[in-house]
C-alpha positions in Angstrom: -91.6 -74.9 121.9 -91.2 -77.9 119.6 -90.4 -80.1 122.6 -93.3 -78.8 124.7 -95.8 -79.4 121.8 -94.4 -83.0 121.7 -95.0 -83.4 125.4 -98.5 -82.0 125.1 -99.4 -84.8 122.7 -101.6 -82.7 120.5 -103.0 -85.9 118.8 -104.8 -86.7 122.1 -106.7 -83.5 122.3 -109.6 -84.5 119.9 -110.4 -87.3 122.5 -110.7 -84.7 125.2 -112.7 -82.2 123.0 -115.1 -84.6 121.4 -117.2 -85.2 124.5 -117.6 -81.5 125.1 -118.6 -80.8 121.5 -121.1 -83.7 121.7 -122.5 -82.4 125.0 -122.9 -78.9 123.4 -124.5 -80.3 120.3 -127.1 -82.1 122.4 -127.9 -78.9 124.2 -128.2 -77.1 120.9 -130.6 -79.8 119.7 -132.7 -79.2 122.8 -132.8 -75.4 122.2 -130.1 -74.3 124.6 -126.6 -73.1 123.5 -124.3 -70.7 125.1 -121.2 -70.2 123.0 -119.0 -68.8 125.7 -119.8 -71.5 128.1 -119.1 -74.1 125.4 -115.7 -72.4 124.6 -114.6 -72.2 128.2 -115.7 -75.9 128.7 -113.5 -76.8 125.8 -110.6 -74.8 127.1 -110.8 -76.5 130.5 -111.0 -79.9 128.9 -107.9 -79.2 126.8 -105.9 -77.8 129.8 -106.7 -80.9 131.9 -105.7 -83.2 129.1 -102.4 -81.4 128.4 -101.7 -81.4 132.2 -102.5 -85.2 132.4 -100.2 -85.7 129.4 -97.4 -83.9 131.1 -98.1 -86.0 134.3 -98.0 -89.2 132.2 -94.7 -88.2 130.5 -92.9 -87.5 133.8 -94.3 -90.2 136.0 -93.9 -92.9 133.4 -90.3 -91.8 133.2 -89.8 -92.0 136.9 -91.4 -95.5 137.1 -89.3 -96.7 134.3 -92.1 -97.7 131.9 -91.0 -95.3 129.1 -88.1 -97.6 128.1 -85.9 -96.9 125.1 -87.3 -99.9 123.3 -90.9 -98.7 123.6 -93.1 -98.2 120.6 -95.1 -95.1 119.8 -94.3 -91.4 119.9 -91.2 -90.0 121.6 -91.6 -89.1 125.3 -90.1 -85.8 126.2 -88.7 -86.6 129.6 -87.5 -90.1 128.8 -85.6 -88.8 125.7 -84.0 -86.0 127.8 -85.7 -83.2 125.8 -87.3 -81.8 129.0 -86.1 -82.4 132.6 -88.4 -84.1 135.0 -88.4 -81.0 137.3 -89.5 -78.7 134.4 -92.2 -81.2 133.3 -93.6 -81.3 136.8 -93.6 -77.5 137.0 -95.5 -77.3 133.7 -98.0 -80.0 134.9 -98.9 -78.0 137.9 -99.1 -74.7 136.0 -101.3 -76.2 133.4 -103.7 -77.6 136.1 -103.7 -74.2 137.8 -104.8 -72.7 134.5 -107.6 -75.3 134.3 -108.7 -74.3 137.8 -108.8 -70.7 136.8 -111.1 -71.5 133.9 -113.0 -73.8 136.3 -113.9 -70.8 138.5 -116.1 -69.4 135.7 -117.6 -72.8 135.0 -118.3 -73.5 138.6 -120.1 -70.1 138.9 -122.3 -71.2 136.1 -122.8 -74.8 137.1 -122.4 -74.8 140.9 -120.9 -77.5 143.1 -121.4 -80.4 140.7 -119.0 -78.7 138.3 -116.5 -78.0 141.1 -116.3 -81.7 142.0 -116.1 -82.8 138.4 -113.2 -80.5 137.8 -111.3 -81.5 140.9 -112.0 -85.2 140.2 -110.8 -84.8 136.6 -107.5 -83.2 137.7 -106.9 -85.7 140.5 -107.6 -88.6 138.1 -105.3 -87.1 135.5 -102.5 -87.2 138.1 -103.4 -90.6 139.7 -103.5 -92.3 136.3 -99.7 -92.7 136.3 -98.7 -90.9 139.5 -99.0 -91.4 143.3 -98.6 -94.7 145.3 -101.1 -96.6 143.3 -101.3 -95.4 139.8 -104.5 -96.4 138.1 -103.0 -97.1 134.7 -100.4 -99.5 136.3 -103.1 -101.7 137.9 -105.7 -102.3 135.0 -107.9 -99.4 135.9 -107.1 -97.2 132.9 -110.0 -98.5 130.9 -112.7 -97.7 133.5 -111.0 -94.3 134.1 -111.2 -93.4 130.6 -114.8 -94.6 130.3 -116.0 -92.6 133.2 -114.2 -89.3 132.6 -114.2 -89.1 128.9 -117.8 -90.3 128.6 -120.0 -90.7 131.6 -118.9 -87.4 133.1 -117.7 -85.3 130.1 -120.9 -85.5 127.9 -123.6 -85.2 130.6 -121.4 -82.7 132.4 -121.1 -80.4 129.4 -124.9 -80.8 128.8 -125.5 -79.8 132.4 -123.5 -76.7 132.1 -125.6 -75.6 129.2 -129.0 -76.5 130.5 -128.7 -77.1 134.3 -129.9 -80.7 134.1 -129.1 -84.1 132.6 -131.4 -86.1 130.4 -131.4 -89.7 129.2 -130.0 -89.0 125.8 -126.9 -87.2 127.3 -126.3 -90.4 129.5 -126.6 -92.6 126.5 -124.2 -90.5 124.5 -121.9 -90.4 127.5 -121.8 -94.2 127.5 -121.1 -94.2 123.7 -118.4 -91.6 123.8 -116.8 -93.3 126.9 -116.6 -96.7 124.9 -115.1 -95.0 121.8 -112.5 -93.2 123.9 -111.6 -96.4 125.8 -111.1 -98.1 122.4 -108.2 -95.6 121.7 -106.6 -96.6 125.0 -107.0 -100.4 124.2 -105.1 -100.0 121.0 -102.3 -98.1 122.8 -102.1 -100.8 125.5 -102.2 -103.6 123.0 -99.3 -101.9 121.1 -97.3 -101.4 124.4 -98.1 -104.8 126.0 -94.7 -106.3 125.7 -92.8 -103.3 127.1 -95.4 -102.6 129.7 -95.1 -106.2 131.0 -91.3 -105.7 131.4 -91.7 -102.5 133.3 -94.5 -103.9 135.5 -97.3 -101.9 134.1 -100.2 -104.3 134.3 -102.8 -103.1 131.9 -105.7 -105.3 130.8 -103.7 -106.2 127.6 -100.9 -107.4 129.8 -103.1 -109.2 132.3 -105.5 -111.0 129.8 -103.6 -111.0 126.6 -104.0 -110.1 122.9 -107.2 -112.1 122.2 -109.0 -110.4 125.1 -108.0 -107.0 123.9 -109.1 -107.5 120.4 -112.4 -108.7 121.5 -112.7 -105.8 123.9 -111.8 -103.4 121.2 -114.4 -104.8 118.8 -117.2 -104.5 121.5 -116.2 -101.0 122.3 -116.5 -100.0 118.7 -119.7 -102.0 118.0 -121.8 -101.3 121.1 -122.1 -97.5 120.7 -123.9 -98.0 117.4 -126.3 -100.4 118.9 -127.5 -98.0 121.6 -131.0 -96.8 121.3 
């Protein structure tokens, strides 16, 4: 169990849960709040995040970017704690559970929620997997901004109310920027080893100074939004 908790990367879950909590809070502010829908949305977000973490663990290992000299937390597949085969199986099982939860959410929210859920799972895999992994070609930042902000906050609000308003979009932008700032810090930390393994993040492509400016802007701008 300890190894699976390590692979699940529990410290990343607040980043997945925060947009949902914010979306529910906005709905509550507007006089709409359905606890069970909120709880199921949170569960779906957590399952998709854990599935994406499993995918990241195994695909980074297969691509050789999780090197022995990398900084940061231990990776379960790279360290031999969990085999690649078991990790992939856990990834698909976790995404399958997310889809099961998604059936209820789709019943409440209709086709927009179906497409959001499927796109989120596909992006979780494509971030480090497939023939053109997004995170290896500098698209990780925009991926996080879209799915942790522009989609997650208004999408949660939509599930509660059935529509999207201007404030939910503003808050989606703000949350997306703050979530992206977390990725920027991680990419800046891993820039040297990422460069050696061919993982071309924005920190690798444009350097330390760019990443520091990017981080500062991502933290500052959300507090300047109207």
